[in-house]
Every structure is written in structure tokens, then in C-alpha cells.
N, C-alpha and C positions, 0 to 999 in steps of 0.2 A: 959498789952498790950493784947487786945482781938483779937485773930487771927481766930475766927470762920468764919468770912466772907471774909477772905483773901486767895489769892493764895500764896503758899509757893514755891518760886523758889530759888534753891540752886546752887551756882557755878557762878563764874564771867562771863563765856561765856554765860550761860543760862540767867542770869540777864541782860547782855548787849543786848542779842537778844530780850528779852521782852521789854526793854526800847526803842529799835529801832523800834518796831512793832507799826505802827500808829493805829492799831485796838484795842490796849490795852489802857485802861484808868488807868494809874498808878498815884496814889495820894501820896503814901508814900514808901520810901525805908528805910529799917532797915539794917544797915551795921556796920561793924567794920571800924575803921579808915583805916586799911590796905585794906579792901575790897573796900571802897570808892575810895581810891587812885588808885587801879588797874582798877576800872571801868572808872575813868577819862581818862585813856589811850585808852579806847575802844569806848566810846560814850559820848554824851552830856546829862546830866540829871539835868541841871540847873533849870528846871521848876518843879522838883519833890522835895517834902519835904523829907529831909534826917534826920533820927534819928540815931545817933551814939550810939552804945552800945558796951560793952566789949564782947570778944569772948565767955566767959562763959555765959553771959546773952543771947546771940544769940542762943547758943546751947540749953540752958534750954527752951527757948521759942519754938524752933523748936521741941523739944521732946514733949512738951505739945500739940502742934498742931497735932501731929501724933497719939495721944491717942484716 
């Protein structure tokens, strides 16, 4: 997963706010199953491509993007 040209938004509330923002062009959401389920309670993201990953994989990818 190449994260060099992506915005990294962490946290259910922050991600939900980004998804609700009409000025953002969100093409892909990388989430755990638990995160996806929590987001479903807060907003509609049915038009966004969702990639499910394990929590370990998500943490590793986030660490790489911060280096």
C-alpha cells in the first residue's frame, strides 16, 4: 500500500468528519472490520472503496507513513 500521496486520518470521529465533508474527494478507506462497523453508525460511506485489513497491518502501514 503506497501511502505517499494519501492523507492519514486516525480515529472514528475524525474519519467520519472527513467522510461527511463534501470538499474532500475520498477514494479509499482502509479500516479494520471493527472500525468499519463503528463508522457505519456515524455516516454513509457506501460510495467509498473500503479495504479491510487487520489491526496489526493498519498499525504497520501508519508507522511507515510517519517516517
